[in-house]
BAKOLVO-582684 format. One line per 10 residues: number of its first residue (from 0); their letters; for each residue x negated, y negated, z of N, C-alpha, C. Coordinates in nm, 3 decimals, always signed. Each point is the difference from the previous one (the first is absolute). Layout:
<sites>
NUM> A> X/Y/Z/X/Y/Z/X/Y/Z ~ ...
</sites>
This chain:
<sites>
0> MTSQRSARAA> +0.448/+2.075/+4.581/-0.122/-0.124/-0.026/+0.086/-0.058/-0.099 ~ +0.031/-0.105/-0.023/+0.015/-0.089/-0.105/-0.122/-0.036/-0.109 ~ +0.048/+0.055/-0.146/-0.122/+0.003/-0.082/-0.008/-0.157/-0.035 ~ -0.175/+0.001/-0.006/-0.030/-0.150/-0.036/+0.046/-0.051/-0.152 ~ +0.034/+0.073/-0.087/+0.032/+0.003/-0.138/+0.137/-0.045/+0.025 ~ +0.077/-0.101/-0.056/+0.167/-0.015/+0.002/+0.061/+0.074/-0.142 ~ +0.096/+0.075/+0.047/+0.064/+0.048/-0.084/+0.083/-0.098/-0.107 ~ +0.011/+0.083/-0.101/+0.072/-0.111/-0.108/+0.118/+0.074/-0.043 ~ +0.116/-0.046/-0.025/+0.100/-0.003/-0.009/-0.013/+0.080/-0.177 ~ +0.064/+0.107/-0.033/+0.003/+0.043/-0.102/+0.061/-0.107/-0.111
10> KPATTVDDFN> -0.051/-0.022/-0.128/+0.057/-0.083/-0.108/+0.156/+0.073/-0.039 ~ +0.099/-0.053/+0.016/+0.114/+0.042/-0.054/+0.035/+0.054/-0.150 ~ +0.081/+0.119/-0.012/-0.018/+0.039/-0.132/+0.054/-0.107/-0.095 ~ -0.027/+0.005/-0.141/+0.122/-0.082/-0.074/+0.072/+0.082/-0.040 ~ +0.127/-0.057/-0.001/+0.152/+0.067/-0.010/+0.047/-0.021/-0.178 ~ +0.068/+0.101/-0.005/+0.078/-0.045/-0.118/+0.029/-0.152/+0.002 ~ +0.077/-0.047/+0.099/+0.083/-0.116/-0.013/-0.128/-0.093/+0.037 ~ -0.104/-0.038/+0.035/-0.118/-0.051/+0.010/-0.031/-0.020/-0.197 ~ -0.005/+0.120/-0.045/-0.055/+0.020/-0.141/+0.102/-0.087/-0.087 ~ +0.125/-0.004/+0.031/+0.092/-0.057/-0.090/+0.004/-0.134/+0.016
20> AWISLRGGED> -0.052/-0.062/+0.134/+0.012/-0.116/+0.053/-0.140/-0.054/-0.106 ~ -0.099/+0.050/-0.023/-0.085/-0.061/-0.025/+0.018/-0.006/-0.181 ~ +0.048/+0.112/-0.079/+0.005/-0.021/-0.110/+0.115/-0.121/-0.041 ~ +0.117/-0.017/+0.054/+0.118/-0.116/+0.044/-0.095/-0.115/+0.026 ~ -0.078/-0.005/+0.076/-0.087/-0.140/+0.018/-0.075/-0.060/-0.123 ~ -0.059/+0.086/-0.029/-0.114/+0.004/-0.139/+0.131/-0.095/-0.105 ~ +0.100/+0.097/-0.040/+0.095/-0.066/-0.091/-0.006/+0.095/-0.130 ~ +0.092/-0.087/-0.094/-0.037/+0.086/-0.126/+0.078/+0.125/-0.049 ~ +0.104/+0.029/+0.129/+0.045/+0.165/-0.049/+0.108/-0.030/-0.105 ~ +0.095/-0.106/-0.016/+0.090/-0.020/-0.103/-0.037/-0.075/-0.094
30> TPAYWYSEGL> -0.077/-0.153/+0.036/-0.061/-0.043/-0.111/-0.115/-0.093/+0.048 ~ -0.131/-0.040/-0.104/-0.092/-0.024/+0.063/-0.003/-0.109/+0.107 ~ -0.070/+0.027/+0.128/-0.056/-0.073/+0.090/-0.143/-0.093/-0.058 ~ +0.013/-0.109/+0.059/-0.141/-0.085/-0.048/-0.057/-0.092/+0.155 ~ -0.095/+0.038/-0.003/-0.091/-0.039/+0.147/-0.103/-0.095/-0.077 ~ +0.065/-0.143/+0.061/-0.106/-0.106/-0.033/-0.055/+0.002/+0.120 ~ -0.142/-0.058/-0.001/-0.090/-0.042/+0.140/-0.118/-0.070/-0.034 ~ -0.043/-0.115/+0.099/-0.128/-0.062/-0.028/-0.049/-0.035/+0.118 ~ -0.119/-0.034/+0.011/-0.075/+0.014/+0.096/-0.186/-0.059/-0.021 ~ -0.068/+0.012/+0.083/-0.143/-0.046/-0.018/-0.132/+0.082/+0.011
40> IRPIKDGGKV> -0.067/-0.053/-0.090/-0.142/+0.069/+0.038/-0.118/-0.044/+0.066 ~ -0.056/+0.053/+0.075/-0.095/-0.091/+0.101/-0.136/+0.061/+0.011 ~ -0.096/-0.012/-0.053/-0.139/+0.040/+0.061/-0.059/-0.018/+0.093 ~ -0.032/+0.156/+0.069/-0.039/-0.021/+0.163/-0.110/-0.118/+0.009 ~ -0.114/+0.043/-0.102/-0.128/-0.075/+0.016/+0.007/-0.121/-0.001 ~ +0.111/-0.109/-0.076/+0.047/-0.119/-0.012/+0.064/-0.038/+0.117 ~ +0.036/+0.071/+0.107/+0.052/-0.036/+0.109/+0.166/+0.009/-0.007 ~ +0.046/+0.073/-0.099/+0.141/-0.042/-0.032/+0.073/-0.087/-0.097 ~ -0.119/-0.069/-0.042/+0.075/-0.091/-0.085/+0.082/+0.053/-0.120 ~ +0.102/-0.051/-0.039/+0.097/+0.089/-0.108/-0.105/-0.019/-0.109
50> QSRMVGVESW> -0.013/+0.118/-0.051/-0.024/+0.012/-0.157/+0.075/-0.029/-0.076 ~ +0.119/+0.061/-0.023/+0.096/-0.015/-0.117/+0.160/+0.075/+0.083 ~ +0.124/-0.054/-0.067/+0.109/+0.056/+0.022/+0.023/+0.139/-0.078 ~ +0.083/+0.052/+0.043/+0.035/+0.103/-0.102/+0.156/+0.030/-0.013 ~ +0.057/+0.000/-0.096/+0.130/+0.016/-0.055/+0.057/+0.084/-0.065 ~ +0.084/+0.085/+0.024/+0.033/+0.090/-0.085/+0.128/+0.061/-0.013 ~ +0.063/+0.147/-0.049/+0.105/+0.038/-0.002/-0.026/+0.164/-0.037 ~ +0.065/+0.076/+0.073/+0.020/+0.124/-0.051/+0.124/+0.062/-0.005 ~ +0.039/+0.060/-0.125/+0.115/+0.060/-0.043/+0.006/+0.115/+0.025 ~ +0.152/+0.050/+0.066/+0.005/+0.128/+0.064/+0.119/+0.083/-0.015
60> ITPPDLRTET> -0.008/+0.114/-0.087/+0.117/+0.080/+0.020/-0.024/+0.131/+0.035 ~ +0.107/+0.141/+0.043/-0.003/+0.108/+0.058/+0.100/+0.079/-0.090 ~ -0.022/+0.040/-0.120/+0.080/+0.048/-0.068/+0.089/+0.095/+0.063 ~ +0.152/+0.048/+0.009/+0.054/+0.084/+0.012/-0.035/+0.138/+0.044 ~ -0.034/+0.015/-0.139/-0.046/+0.084/-0.075/-0.162/+0.090/+0.093 ~ -0.043/-0.065/+0.061/-0.131/-0.010/+0.046/+0.012/-0.011/+0.200 ~ +0.128/+0.027/+0.032/-0.003/-0.018/+0.131/+0.099/+0.119/+0.052 ~ -0.034/+0.045/+0.100/+0.064/+0.075/+0.085/-0.003/-0.048/+0.136 ~ +0.059/+0.114/+0.096/+0.029/-0.058/+0.163/-0.145/-0.032/+0.060 ~ -0.088/+0.100/-0.066/-0.141/-0.009/+0.074/-0.101/-0.065/-0.102
70> SAVSLSRKIY> +0.035/-0.007/-0.076/-0.084/-0.080/-0.116/+0.018/-0.083/-0.104 ~ -0.091/-0.138/-0.039/+0.022/-0.080/-0.052/-0.123/+0.007/-0.107 ~ +0.009/-0.048/-0.125/-0.094/-0.055/-0.094/+0.039/-0.104/-0.076 ~ -0.067/-0.142/+0.063/-0.005/-0.112/-0.013/-0.050/-0.046/-0.154 ~ +0.037/-0.111/-0.064/-0.091/-0.007/-0.123/+0.006/-0.165/+0.039 ~ -0.148/-0.060/-0.030/+0.001/-0.158/+0.003/-0.115/-0.063/-0.061 ~ +0.014/-0.115/-0.025/-0.049/-0.098/-0.093/-0.052/-0.115/+0.076 ~ -0.148/-0.069/+0.015/-0.025/-0.098/+0.084/-0.111/-0.072/-0.062 ~ +0.007/-0.132/+0.064/-0.113/-0.095/-0.034/+0.017/-0.105/+0.098 ~ -0.123/-0.032/+0.025/-0.055/-0.116/+0.085/-0.095/-0.072/-0.061
80> FFLDEDRDEI> +0.030/-0.161/-0.015/-0.100/-0.063/-0.024/-0.053/-0.100/+0.092 ~ -0.161/-0.033/-0.016/-0.070/-0.059/+0.075/-0.003/-0.169/-0.027 ~ +0.074/-0.087/+0.101/+0.020/-0.137/-0.023/-0.104/-0.111/+0.105 ~ -0.008/-0.087/-0.071/-0.070/-0.096/+0.070/+0.108/-0.041/+0.160 ~ -0.093/-0.018/+0.092/+0.092/-0.013/+0.114/+0.124/-0.110/+0.025 ~ -0.020/-0.112/-0.109/+0.061/-0.110/+0.031/+0.097/-0.002/-0.157 ~ -0.053/+0.083/-0.089/+0.093/-0.023/-0.126/+0.034/+0.128/-0.066 ~ +0.100/+0.020/-0.061/+0.035/+0.077/-0.079/-0.120/+0.042/-0.159 ~ -0.127/+0.037/+0.041/-0.059/-0.027/-0.106/-0.131/+0.170/+0.032 ~ -0.020/+0.080/-0.081/-0.071/+0.065/-0.003/-0.148/+0.023/+0.035
90> VIDPATDAPR> -0.050/+0.024/+0.103/-0.130/-0.047/+0.041/-0.115/+0.061/-0.074 ~ -0.090/-0.048/+0.003/-0.132/+0.043/-0.109/-0.078/+0.115/+0.088 ~ +0.013/+0.099/-0.045/-0.102/+0.135/+0.057/-0.157/-0.060/-0.038 ~ -0.083/-0.008/+0.118/-0.157/-0.020/+0.011/-0.105/+0.073/-0.088 ~ +0.080/+0.104/-0.015/-0.084/+0.119/-0.063/+0.013/-0.014/-0.146 ~ +0.091/-0.042/-0.050/+0.031/+0.005/-0.149/+0.002/-0.152/-0.052 ~ +0.019/-0.111/+0.117/+0.026/-0.136/-0.073/+0.126/-0.025/-0.058 ~ +0.108/+0.108/-0.009/+0.126/-0.004/-0.063/+0.084/+0.051/+0.074 ~ +0.161/-0.073/-0.036/+0.108/+0.024/+0.086/+0.005/+0.157/+0.112 ~ +0.027/-0.002/+0.100/-0.010/+0.137/+0.062/+0.122/+0.086/-0.088
100> RPSIFAHQVR> -0.095/+0.122/+0.008/+0.133/+0.133/-0.062/+0.080/+0.023/+0.136 ~ +0.143/+0.008/-0.049/+0.097/+0.029/+0.115/-0.016/+0.157/+0.066 ~ +0.059/+0.013/+0.078/+0.025/+0.137/+0.039/+0.107/+0.047/-0.077 ~ +0.015/+0.069/-0.058/+0.099/+0.069/-0.106/-0.020/+0.132/-0.021 ~ +0.109/+0.036/-0.006/+0.066/+0.171/-0.013/+0.074/+0.022/-0.134 ~ +0.012/+0.065/-0.063/+0.091/+0.054/-0.104/+0.070/+0.054/+0.083 ~ -0.037/+0.107/+0.057/+0.143/+0.130/+0.078/-0.100/+0.007/+0.115 ~ +0.097/+0.035/+0.105/-0.038/+0.094/+0.088/+0.116/+0.077/+0.070 ~ -0.058/+0.102/-0.004/+0.088/+0.152/+0.036/-0.025/+0.003/+0.142 ~ +0.118/-0.011/+0.105/-0.016/+0.024/+0.143/+0.113/+0.092/+0.036
110> TFTLKEGAID> -0.090/+0.151/+0.089/+0.090/+0.096/-0.012/+0.004/+0.012/+0.194 ~ +0.096/+0.000/+0.056/+0.039/-0.002/+0.145/+0.046/+0.144/+0.007 ~ -0.055/+0.061/+0.079/+0.065/+0.156/+0.011/-0.011/+0.000/+0.170 ~ +0.144/+0.027/+0.068/-0.011/+0.045/+0.147/-0.030/+0.146/+0.019 ~ -0.130/+0.010/+0.013/-0.030/+0.148/+0.068/-0.072/+0.028/+0.134 ~ +0.088/+0.063/+0.070/-0.009/+0.030/+0.144/+0.015/-0.075/+0.107 ~ +0.051/-0.125/-0.007/+0.034/-0.104/+0.073/-0.095/-0.115/-0.005 ~ -0.037/-0.002/-0.182/-0.108/-0.148/-0.007/+0.070/+0.007/-0.149 ~ -0.066/-0.128/-0.032/-0.002/-0.064/-0.155/-0.093/+0.071/-0.056 ~ -0.029/+0.083/-0.115/-0.109/+0.000/-0.041/+0.025/-0.106/-0.135
120> YQVESHDLRG> -0.118/-0.043/-0.017/+0.005/-0.138/-0.143/-0.148/+0.004/-0.089 ~ +0.043/+0.021/-0.134/-0.054/+0.013/-0.076/+0.059/-0.103/-0.113 ~ -0.138/-0.079/-0.086/+0.003/-0.119/-0.108/-0.081/+0.073/-0.096 ~ +0.058/-0.038/-0.123/-0.093/-0.046/-0.112/+0.010/-0.118/-0.017 ~ -0.100/-0.051/-0.041/-0.053/-0.134/-0.031/-0.040/-0.064/-0.159 ~ +0.069/-0.079/-0.046/-0.062/-0.009/-0.133/-0.035/-0.158/-0.026 ~ -0.124/-0.008/+0.017/-0.045/-0.142/-0.007/-0.045/-0.100/-0.112 ~ +0.072/+0.045/-0.147/-0.035/+0.016/-0.101/-0.124/+0.029/-0.076 ~ -0.135/+0.033/+0.117/-0.099/+0.039/-0.039/-0.009/+0.153/-0.013 ~ +0.053/+0.026/+0.093/+0.000/+0.196/+0.054/+0.123/+0.031/+0.064
130> IRQGGFGVTM> +0.003/+0.120/+0.042/+0.126/+0.055/+0.096/-0.119/+0.041/+0.100 ~ +0.082/-0.013/+0.136/-0.074/+0.054/+0.138/+0.110/+0.059/+0.042 ~ -0.046/+0.097/+0.100/+0.076/+0.076/+0.076/-0.015/-0.021/+0.181 ~ +0.121/-0.048/+0.047/-0.043/-0.056/+0.139/+0.077/+0.028/+0.102 ~ +0.023/-0.063/+0.128/+0.104/+0.047/+0.082/-0.068/+0.092/+0.125 ~ -0.129/+0.054/-0.058/-0.075/+0.080/+0.087/+0.028/-0.035/+0.183 ~ +0.020/+0.092/+0.074/-0.011/-0.044/+0.138/+0.070/-0.103/+0.074 ~ +0.122/-0.037/-0.084/+0.092/-0.119/+0.052/+0.106/+0.063/+0.067 ~ +0.001/-0.064/+0.129/+0.086/+0.043/+0.106/+0.089/-0.098/+0.008 ~ +0.152/+0.023/-0.008/+0.127/-0.101/+0.009/+0.049/+0.004/+0.097
140> SVNQRGDQVH> +0.032/-0.081/+0.105/+0.061/+0.016/+0.112/+0.155/-0.118/-0.009 ~ +0.103/+0.089/+0.004/+0.128/-0.022/-0.010/+0.049/-0.065/+0.138 ~ +0.027/-0.121/+0.049/+0.106/-0.005/+0.115/+0.104/-0.080/-0.014 ~ +0.141/+0.039/+0.077/+0.126/-0.068/-0.012/+0.028/-0.014/+0.118 ~ +0.030/-0.165/+0.018/+0.040/-0.025/+0.142/+0.144/-0.082/-0.035 ~ +0.119/+0.098/+0.020/+0.124/-0.069/-0.012/+0.026/-0.032/-0.145 ~ +0.030/-0.097/-0.061/+0.023/-0.011/-0.139/-0.142/-0.059/-0.048 ~ -0.073/+0.009/+0.051/-0.163/-0.068/-0.078/-0.049/+0.160/-0.034 ~ -0.128/-0.040/-0.135/-0.061/+0.109/-0.001/-0.154/-0.086/-0.055 ~ -0.103/+0.070/+0.060/-0.125/-0.035/+0.012/-0.059/+0.103/-0.074
150> VNYASFPRRP> -0.120/+0.013/-0.129/-0.075/+0.083/-0.035/-0.120/-0.045/-0.032 ~ -0.111/+0.055/+0.051/-0.124/-0.049/-0.003/-0.098/+0.132/-0.066 ~ -0.091/-0.035/-0.035/-0.072/+0.067/-0.058/-0.206/-0.052/-0.057 ~ -0.050/+0.101/+0.008/-0.176/-0.077/-0.062/-0.003/+0.089/-0.093 ~ -0.076/-0.052/-0.090/-0.083/+0.081/-0.124/-0.133/-0.048/-0.020 ~ -0.086/+0.099/-0.038/-0.158/-0.066/-0.044/-0.018/+0.081/-0.114 ~ +0.041/-0.088/-0.119/-0.020/+0.059/-0.126/-0.150/+0.029/-0.030 ~ -0.017/+0.112/-0.081/-0.106/+0.036/-0.016/-0.022/-0.034/-0.170 ~ -0.133/-0.040/-0.038/-0.017/-0.087/-0.132/-0.135/+0.062/-0.056 ~ -0.037/-0.002/-0.074/-0.138/+0.044/-0.083/-0.048/-0.130/+0.026
160> DETGEMQVRS> -0.151/-0.001/+0.058/-0.105/-0.106/-0.010/-0.091/+0.000/-0.146 ~ -0.080/-0.063/+0.016/-0.138/-0.012/-0.117/-0.016/+0.103/-0.061 ~ -0.033/+0.123/+0.084/-0.031/+0.122/-0.080/+0.105/+0.108/-0.028 ~ +0.147/-0.051/+0.041/+0.081/+0.080/-0.043/+0.069/+0.098/+0.128 ~ -0.086/-0.026/+0.098/+0.075/+0.097/+0.102/+0.118/-0.098/+0.095 ~ +0.068/+0.099/+0.029/+0.093/-0.100/+0.073/-0.031/-0.012/+0.145 ~ +0.046/-0.108/+0.015/-0.038/-0.057/+0.104/+0.133/-0.049/+0.095 ~ +0.012/-0.034/+0.149/+0.082/-0.075/+0.063/-0.044/-0.144/+0.043 ~ +0.037/-0.094/-0.044/-0.073/-0.141/-0.007/+0.105/-0.106/+0.053 ~ +0.148/+0.032/+0.019/+0.101/-0.098/+0.024/+0.095/+0.083/+0.127
170> GEVYDYMDNG> +0.075/-0.087/+0.088/+0.107/+0.061/+0.041/+0.094/-0.089/+0.028 ~ +0.113/+0.068/-0.011/+0.115/-0.056/-0.023/+0.108/+0.030/+0.134 ~ +0.098/-0.078/+0.058/+0.097/-0.007/+0.069/+0.125/-0.050/-0.016 ~ +0.099/+0.082/-0.024/+0.154/-0.045/-0.051/+0.114/+0.025/+0.110 ~ +0.039/-0.116/+0.027/+0.111/+0.007/+0.067/+0.134/-0.032/-0.053 ~ +0.134/+0.073/+0.010/+0.130/-0.016/-0.083/+0.095/+0.004/+0.116 ~ +0.098/-0.117/+0.008/+0.099/-0.023/+0.104/+0.106/+0.001/-0.105 ~ +0.139/+0.070/+0.064/+0.126/-0.021/-0.037/+0.034/-0.072/+0.136 ~ +0.036/-0.116/-0.031/+0.052/-0.114/+0.149/+0.135/+0.034/+0.033 ~ +0.076/+0.095/-0.084/+0.121/+0.033/+0.041/+0.136/-0.040/-0.103
180> PKHTEESARY> +0.120/+0.063/+0.021/+0.107/-0.049/-0.125/+0.060/-0.134/+0.093 ~ -0.031/-0.060/+0.112/+0.045/-0.122/+0.018/-0.085/-0.134/-0.079 ~ -0.120/+0.067/-0.082/-0.017/-0.131/-0.103/+0.072/+0.044/-0.140 ~ +0.061/-0.073/-0.029/+0.074/+0.033/-0.146/-0.054/-0.047/-0.107 ~ -0.120/-0.080/+0.009/-0.093/-0.005/-0.106/-0.110/+0.044/+0.004 ~ -0.037/+0.115/-0.132/-0.078/+0.076/+0.002/-0.115/-0.053/+0.011 ~ -0.079/-0.081/+0.014/-0.120/-0.045/+0.007/-0.024/-0.056/+0.138 ~ +0.114/-0.012/+0.054/-0.017/-0.027/+0.169/-0.008/+0.176/+0.079 ~ +0.065/+0.044/-0.092/+0.007/+0.137/+0.096/-0.103/+0.081/-0.019 ~ -0.076/+0.012/-0.164/-0.088/+0.120/+0.005/-0.142/-0.069/-0.046
190> QMTWVGTNLE> -0.102/-0.023/+0.112/-0.117/-0.055/-0.014/-0.099/+0.090/+0.021 ~ -0.095/-0.045/-0.046/-0.162/+0.075/+0.031/-0.101/-0.067/+0.016 ~ -0.104/+0.006/+0.047/-0.150/-0.050/+0.015/-0.077/+0.111/-0.027 ~ -0.139/-0.065/-0.013/-0.105/+0.108/-0.078/-0.140/-0.093/+0.028 ~ -0.096/+0.083/+0.045/-0.137/-0.037/+0.035/-0.094/+0.058/-0.045 ~ -0.109/-0.037/-0.095/-0.094/+0.093/-0.055/-0.121/-0.090/+0.032 ~ -0.076/+0.087/-0.002/-0.172/-0.052/-0.002/-0.089/+0.120/-0.062 ~ -0.116/-0.052/-0.020/-0.103/+0.086/-0.107/-0.138/-0.032/+0.094 ~ -0.099/+0.070/-0.064/-0.143/+0.029/+0.053/-0.057/-0.152/-0.076 ~ +0.057/-0.031/-0.092/-0.073/-0.174/-0.013/+0.023/-0.092/+0.106
200> GNVANQRGWR> +0.114/+0.025/+0.101/+0.018/-0.103/+0.105/+0.126/-0.102/-0.030 ~ +0.093/+0.062/-0.102/+0.101/-0.100/+0.020/+0.110/+0.056/+0.063 ~ +0.117/-0.062/+0.062/+0.092/+0.002/+0.042/+0.129/-0.034/-0.044 ~ +0.064/+0.073/-0.042/+0.154/-0.057/-0.089/+0.125/+0.016/+0.069 ~ +0.111/-0.051/+0.016/+0.102/+0.032/+0.061/+0.117/-0.041/-0.100 ~ +0.104/+0.056/-0.001/+0.141/-0.067/-0.083/+0.124/+0.032/+0.109 ~ +0.095/-0.085/-0.057/+0.118/+0.022/+0.059/+0.126/+0.016/-0.145 ~ +0.049/+0.100/+0.050/+0.107/+0.049/-0.119/+0.126/-0.018/+0.049 ~ +0.129/-0.030/-0.109/+0.126/+0.037/+0.003/+0.063/+0.065/-0.139 ~ +0.102/+0.065/+0.046/+0.090/+0.085/-0.108/+0.097/-0.079/-0.058
210> FGSFEDIPNA> +0.024/+0.010/-0.148/+0.091/-0.084/-0.049/+0.049/+0.086/-0.108 ~ +0.138/-0.001/-0.062/+0.040/+0.064/-0.050/-0.005/-0.017/-0.173 ~ -0.090/-0.091/-0.049/+0.000/-0.014/-0.130/-0.146/-0.065/-0.031 ~ -0.066/-0.025/-0.103/-0.139/-0.073/-0.037/+0.085/-0.135/+0.013 ~ +0.110/-0.026/-0.048/+0.033/-0.188/+0.004/-0.002/-0.038/+0.172 ~ +0.055/+0.100/+0.065/-0.005/-0.034/+0.126/-0.108/-0.073/+0.101 ~ -0.155/+0.064/-0.083/-0.126/-0.049/+0.085/-0.018/-0.140/+0.024 ~ -0.019/-0.025/+0.089/-0.040/-0.154/+0.018/-0.110/-0.053/-0.039 ~ -0.039/+0.002/-0.123/-0.149/-0.031/-0.015/+0.005/-0.071/-0.158 ~ +0.019/-0.087/-0.040/+0.040/-0.010/-0.133/-0.126/+0.017/-0.092
220> WLKTIVRDKA> -0.132/-0.033/+0.038/-0.125/-0.006/-0.067/+0.007/+0.166/-0.027 ~ +0.010/+0.080/+0.096/-0.021/+0.173/-0.008/+0.126/+0.019/-0.087 ~ +0.093/-0.020/-0.016/+0.106/+0.026/-0.107/-0.025/-0.039/-0.143 ~ -0.049/-0.123/+0.005/-0.016/-0.047/-0.142/-0.130/+0.085/-0.060 ~ -0.160/+0.006/+0.068/-0.072/+0.082/-0.072/+0.017/+0.117/-0.001 ~ +0.121/+0.100/+0.074/-0.005/+0.130/-0.021/+0.099/-0.023/-0.111 ~ +0.094/-0.083/-0.018/+0.115/+0.015/-0.106/-0.078/-0.021/-0.150 ~ -0.101/-0.084/+0.041/-0.049/-0.048/-0.143/-0.147/+0.063/-0.061 ~ -0.064/+0.085/+0.112/-0.110/+0.036/-0.051/-0.033/+0.168/+0.055 ~ +0.104/+0.043/+0.081/+0.001/+0.131/+0.076/+0.153/+0.050/+0.003
230> PLWMGPPADM> +0.055/-0.039/-0.121/+0.166/+0.066/+0.022/+0.031/+0.143/+0.059 ~ -0.090/+0.103/-0.014/+0.019/+0.114/+0.041/+0.029/+0.011/+0.160 ~ -0.105/-0.121/+0.057/+0.032/+0.025/+0.135/+0.105/-0.068/+0.047 ~ +0.113/-0.036/-0.059/+0.118/-0.038/+0.039/+0.072/+0.115/+0.050 ~ -0.048/+0.138/+0.004/+0.115/+0.097/+0.052/-0.137/+0.106/+0.001 ~ +0.078/+0.114/+0.095/-0.065/+0.123/+0.015/-0.009/+0.102/-0.147 ~ -0.078/+0.080/+0.015/+0.016/+0.123/-0.107/+0.162/+0.064/+0.016 ~ +0.043/+0.026/-0.115/+0.131/+0.052/+0.010/+0.027/+0.133/+0.035 ~ -0.088/+0.087/-0.026/-0.005/+0.175/+0.030/-0.130/+0.024/-0.011 ~ -0.034/+0.144/-0.018/-0.100/+0.111/-0.027/-0.018/-0.005/-0.126
240> AEIERLRNTV> +0.056/-0.034/-0.071/-0.041/-0.015/-0.147/-0.075/-0.069/-0.024 ~ +0.043/-0.172/+0.051/-0.123/-0.097/+0.009/-0.076/-0.006/+0.032 ~ -0.011/+0.097/+0.121/-0.112/+0.031/+0.089/-0.127/+0.060/-0.110 ~ +0.051/+0.107/-0.031/-0.063/+0.097/-0.102/-0.081/-0.137/-0.127 ~ +0.090/-0.040/-0.041/-0.076/-0.066/-0.115/-0.113/-0.138/+0.066 ~ +0.038/-0.034/+0.115/-0.098/-0.118/+0.060/-0.141/+0.137/+0.051 ~ +0.059/+0.092/+0.037/-0.110/+0.061/+0.037/-0.117/+0.034/-0.153 ~ +0.041/+0.014/-0.133/-0.052/+0.050/-0.101/-0.034/-0.155/-0.063 ~ -0.002/-0.111/+0.111/-0.054/-0.123/-0.086/-0.110/-0.057/+0.119 ~ -0.117/+0.029/-0.024/-0.128/-0.025/+0.055/-0.090/-0.043/-0.086
250> PFRVAGLGL> -0.059/-0.118/-0.006/+0.050/-0.127/+0.081/+0.133/-0.034/-0.036 ~ +0.059/-0.105/+0.080/+0.151/-0.055/-0.024/-0.049/-0.127/-0.038 ~ +0.045/-0.078/-0.076/-0.071/-0.100/-0.081/+0.175/-0.096/+0.039 ~ -0.036/-0.137/+0.080/+0.095/-0.095/+0.015/-0.082/-0.125/-0.014 ~ +0.077/-0.029/-0.180/-0.061/-0.120/-0.081/+0.046/-0.074/+0.053 ~ +0.089/-0.081/+0.056/+0.015/-0.112/+0.069/-0.098/-0.030/+0.114 ~ -0.014/+0.060/+0.032/-0.135/-0.043/+0.109/-0.133/+0.027/-0.005 ~ -0.012/+0.046/-0.097/-0.132/+0.022/-0.078/-0.093/+0.168/+0.058 ~ +0.115/+0.092/+0.088/-0.078/+0.099/+0.012/+0.029/+0.135/-0.064
</sites>
C-alpha cells in the first residue's frame, strides 16, 4: 500500500565546490567587494503604500589568512539610509521628529564553516551602540546549475526588547546570484535580493549589485554623504587587529552623522 505521506528527497549535501562558489560570489578575496543595494519599505497596515526608500553599501573582504578550503572569516562594514520616496532626502522619524537614524554597523565578522555537508554561519555585529552575536539556526542552500550559482538563506535575528530579554522580532531572506562568466561586467554577474519583515508590520525589499570599488557605486548622493560624513564606511575593516579596536570602542561615534 502506498503511503499517503509523500516522500521527500533528501537535501543534497553542500560540497567543497559549493562552499568555494559561495565565497567567490560574495567577493572580496583579493581586494574589497562593494555591494550597493536599494529598495522600498512598505507598512502592511497602509495597504503597501511606500513609506520610504532604502539605499546603502556594504564593503566586504575575506583576508587570505582567515581562509581555508572549508572555512572563511569575512570582515564587513555597512550603512543604509532611509530616504524620501521621490528625492534623495533622509525621511523624518515620527518617533523622534528628527532625520531617521541609518542602519549602520561599525563592523561585522561573518564566519562560514563547512561542516558535515552544510554551511555553519555565525556573525558578530557592532551597531555603534553594542555588539551582538547572531547567525543562530541559519540554513544556507547553495545550488549550481551550469555556470550559474544561487545561494539562499533566512535569518531571524535576536535582539533585546525593552526589558533586555532577547527576542526574535524580525525575519530576513537573502538570495545571492552568480549569473555566470558570460557577464563580464561585475555588477551584471553578481547580484542579490533581500526581503525583511518585522512584528511592527513593515515589509522591506532590496536589490543589490556587486562592484569592484567604492567609486563604482552608481549613486552619487550615497557616495557624497559617506565620503563627507562617514568616510570609514568607504571600505571594510582591514584585519582582525582593526576588529579588536572596534570591539573596544562601544559606543562608537560617527560625528558627521550626529551618531
